N, C-alpha and C positions, 0 to 999 in steps of 0.2 A: 352871267350869260343865261338867258331864258331858254326854255326847252325848244322853242320854235326859231330861235336866232341861228343864223348860219355862221360857220367859221371855215375859212379857207384852209385846206390841209394840202401839204405838198409831200409826196413820198416817191421813192423809187420802186419800180416794179419790173419784173422781167417783161420784155417786149411781147413775147408770145401771149402772155396773160392779157395785156392791154388789147392786143389784136383780137383775141377771143371775146373779150368783154365788149369791144366795139361791134363785133359781128352780132353778138346777142342783142345789143342795144338797137342796132339797125333792124334786126328781125322783129323785135318787140315794139318798135316805134317809139323808143324812149332814148335817153342819153346815158352816157357812162356814169355821170354823177348820181343819177337816180338809182341805177343798178348797184353802185357801190354803197350808197346809203342804205338801200334795202338789204343788201348782203350783211352789212355791219349790224343792222338792227336784228336780223334773224340770228346772227352769231351771238350777239349779246343776250338775246332772249333765251337761246338754247343753253348758254353757259349759266345764266341765272337759275335755270331749272335743274341743272346737273347736280347730283348729290356730291360728287367729288369737288366741284367748284364751291358749293355752299359750305362744305367742310373746310375747304381752304380759307374761305372768307371768315368763317367762325373762328378758326384757330388764330388767324391774323388779328381779328378783333379782340379776342380774349387775351392775346399776348401784347396788346397795345400797339400793334403795327398799323391798324386802320382805325380811323375815328368813326363815330356814329354816322355822320353825314355821308361818308364814302360807302359805308356798309349799306346805307339806305339806297344809294345809287346803284349798287351792285346787285342786291337781292330784293329790293322793294321795301316799302315802309313797314308793312306788317311783319315781315320776317326780321327786319332790323330791330323793331321794337321788342319782339320776342327775345332776340339775342341780348339786347340791352338789359331786359328784366332778368334773364338768366345770369348774366354777368354780375349784376348787382347782387343777386341772391348768393352767388358763389363767393363774392367778396364780402358778404355780410353787411352790405349797405341796406338801410331801411328803404322800403318802397315808398314813394311819394303818392300815397293813395288817400282819398277822402275817407273820413270816418264813416262807418256804416250808419244808416238811419235806423229808425225804430221799426222798420218794416218786418213783419213776420214772414220770413222766407218760405217756411213750409206751410203757411196758411193754416196753422192749427192741426195739420195732418201728421204730426210727429209720431213716430212709432218708437216704443220703448222695447228693449230686448231684455229678457230675463237671463242673466248670465249664470244663474244658479243651477 
């Protein structure tokens, strides 16, 4: 399912919450679904930035409870890639990196230190 595809979700909620949500929707000129989707997105974003949540995801990934794609959904592609590289390092797996080219990284400005 793509990021912009919709999925119907059915769940039970206390009636007073639905009534409050409907009152907010009426006030804002929108509907209940839009408010719920916005609230879910804000909650997910807040969790993804939380240190405790990221630690929980990290632990679950390192212990094999979460796969890479799930981690990517939870904390974003960049953080997931970082965790995958660290896990590979911890497990002693070689990184799949291209061999360096013959570029002089310090452009001839290397400094030597006399350790004597």
